[in-house]
C-alpha positions as CSV (number, residue, x, y, z in Angstrom):
1,M,-6.7,28.3,4.9
2,S,-3.9,26.4,6.5
3,L,-2.9,22.8,6.7
4,T,-0.9,21.1,9.5
5,L,1.4,18.1,8.9
6,I,2.8,16.0,11.7
7,L,5.8,13.9,10.5
8,I,6.7,11.0,12.9
9,R,9.4,8.5,12.5
10,H,8.5,5.1,14.0
11,A,9.8,4.5,17.5
12,K,12.8,2.3,18.4
13,S,12.5,-1.2,17.1
14,G,14.5,-4.3,17.8
15,W,16.6,-6.8,15.9
16,D,16.2,-9.5,18.5
17,D,14.9,-12.1,16.1
18,A,17.3,-12.4,13.2
19,A,14.9,-14.6,11.3
20,L,12.2,-12.0,11.4
21,D,11.5,-10.1,8.2
22,D,12.3,-6.3,8.4
23,H,8.6,-5.5,7.8
24,K,7.6,-7.4,10.9
25,R,10.1,-6.0,13.3
26,T,8.5,-4.9,16.6
27,L,9.1,-2.0,19.0
28,T,11.4,-2.5,21.9
29,D,10.2,-1.6,25.4
30,R,11.8,1.8,25.0
31,G,10.1,2.2,21.6
32,R,6.7,1.6,23.2
33,R,7.4,4.1,26.0
34,D,8.6,6.7,23.4
35,A,5.5,6.3,21.3
36,R,3.3,7.0,24.3
37,R,5.5,10.0,25.3
38,I,5.1,11.5,21.8
39,G,1.3,10.9,22.0
40,T,1.1,12.5,25.5
41,W,3.1,15.5,24.3
42,L,1.0,15.9,21.1
43,A,-2.1,16.0,23.3
44,A,-0.6,18.4,25.7
45,Q,0.3,20.8,22.9
46,S,-3.2,20.3,21.3
47,Y,-1.6,18.9,18.2
48,I,-4.4,16.4,17.4
49,P,-4.5,15.0,13.9
50,D,-7.7,14.4,12.0
51,L,-6.2,11.4,10.3
52,I,-3.0,9.4,10.7
53,L,-1.4,7.8,7.6
54,S,1.0,5.0,8.5
55,S,3.3,2.5,6.8
56,D,1.9,-0.9,7.2
57,A,5.1,-2.2,8.9
58,T,4.6,-3.7,12.4
59,R,6.8,-1.1,14.1
60,T,4.9,1.9,12.6
61,G,1.6,0.3,13.5
62,Q,2.8,-0.2,17.1
63,T,4.1,3.4,17.2
64,V,0.7,4.7,16.0
65,T,-1.0,2.5,18.7
66,G,1.2,4.0,21.4
67,I,0.4,7.5,20.3
68,L,-3.3,6.8,20.1
69,E,-3.3,5.3,23.6
70,T,-2.2,8.6,25.0
71,L,-3.7,11.1,22.6
72,G,-7.0,11.3,24.4
73,Q,-9.3,10.9,21.4
74,S,-10.1,8.5,18.6
75,T,-8.3,9.3,15.3
76,P,-8.8,7.3,12.2
77,V,-5.7,5.6,10.8
78,K,-5.0,4.5,7.2
79,F,-2.2,1.8,7.0
80,T,-0.7,2.2,3.5
81,P,1.8,-0.4,2.1
82,A,3.3,2.3,-0.2
83,L,4.7,4.1,2.8
84,Y,7.0,1.3,3.8
85,H,10.5,2.6,3.3
86,A,9.1,5.2,0.9
87,G,11.2,8.2,-0.3
88,P,10.0,11.8,-0.1
89,A,8.3,11.8,-3.5
90,T,6.1,8.8,-2.6
91,L,5.3,10.2,0.8
92,L,4.3,13.5,-0.8
93,A,2.1,11.7,-3.3
94,Q,0.2,10.0,-0.5
95,I,-0.1,13.2,1.4
96,A,-1.5,15.0,-1.7
97,Q,-4.4,12.6,-1.8
98,Q,-5.7,13.5,1.6
99,T,-8.4,15.9,2.7
100,A,-7.9,16.2,6.5
101,S,-6.7,19.6,7.6
102,T,-4.4,18.2,10.3
103,L,-2.6,15.1,9.0
104,A,-0.1,12.9,10.8
105,L,2.3,10.6,8.8
106,C,4.2,7.8,10.5
107,A,6.9,6.3,8.3
108,H,10.6,5.4,8.1
109,N,14.0,7.0,7.6
110,P,15.6,8.1,5.5
111,G,12.4,9.2,3.7
112,I,10.5,10.8,6.6
113,G,13.6,12.8,7.7
114,E,14.3,13.9,4.1
115,L,10.7,15.0,3.7
116,A,10.8,17.1,6.9
117,A,14.0,18.8,5.7
118,R,12.6,19.4,2.3
119,L,9.2,20.9,3.5
120,V,10.4,23.4,6.1
121,T,11.3,27.0,5.1
122,T,13.7,27.1,8.0
123,A,15.0,24.0,9.8
124,P,14.8,23.9,13.6
125,T,18.0,24.5,15.5
126,H,17.6,21.2,17.3
127,P,20.8,19.1,16.9
128,R,18.9,15.9,16.0
129,F,16.8,17.3,13.2
130,Q,19.2,16.3,10.5
131,D,19.5,12.6,11.5
132,Y,15.8,12.4,12.5
133,P,16.1,9.7,15.3
134,T,13.4,7.2,16.2
135,A,10.1,8.8,17.3
136,A,11.2,12.2,16.1
137,M,8.2,14.5,15.4
138,T,8.0,17.6,13.3
139,L,4.9,19.8,13.0
140,I,4.7,22.0,9.9
141,R,2.0,24.5,8.9
142,F,1.3,25.4,5.3
143,D,-0.7,28.3,3.8
144,A,-2.6,26.1,1.4
145,A,-6.1,24.9,0.9
146,R,-5.2,21.5,-0.5
147,W,-2.4,19.1,0.2
148,R,-1.4,18.8,-3.4
149,D,-0.6,22.6,-3.4
150,I,1.9,22.5,-0.5
151,R,5.5,23.6,-1.1
152,K,7.3,24.9,1.9
153,G,5.9,25.4,5.3
154,T,6.7,26.8,8.7
155,C,8.3,24.5,11.3
156,V,6.1,25.0,14.3
157,D,7.7,22.3,16.5
158,F,10.3,19.5,16.5
159,T,10.9,17.1,19.4
160,I,12.3,13.7,20.2
161,P,11.4,11.5,23.2
162,R,14.7,12.3,25.0
163,D,13.5,15.9,25.2
164,L,10.4,14.8,27.0
165,N,12.1,12.6,29.7
166,G,12.3,15.4,32.2
C-alpha cells in the first residue's frame, strides 16, 4: 500500500495592518490568486487529497479555501491549532494520527519546508525547494500502510505558483 502526502505552505500574506496579530494575517490579492493556481494545478494533475489538515491561522484557512474553490470536489478540512508555526516533529505527529490515503497539509515555514526536505529521499532540483516560498507544494509518496510508519518517500512533484503563470 502507498500513502501520498501533499505539503503546502500558505500563500502570500500581508502585513498591511501593523496592529493585526500574526495569527490573523490575511492573504494578499496575489496570495488568493496563487492559492487558486495551486488548486487548479492539483486538480489537473489528479492530485486530490482525501483530507486537508491545516493550521488554524487565517492565512492558511484562506489558502485552503482558494485551493478548494478550484479543486473541483469537496474535500474535508481539519483546522488544527497545533499546526500554527509548528516544527517538523509536531507536523509529523499530526500526520501520524490520520487515516486518509492521500493527505494534504497546509502550514507555515520554516516547519513545512523542513519537513519536506526531511521526508524526501532525493530533493527536487527546483531552485526554490530549499527556501520553500509561499504556496510551494511538494507531493511525496510513501511505501507504507500507516502514516505513523512513514520514513522517507519519493518526491513525485514540486511546484510554486510562479511556475504556473505561463
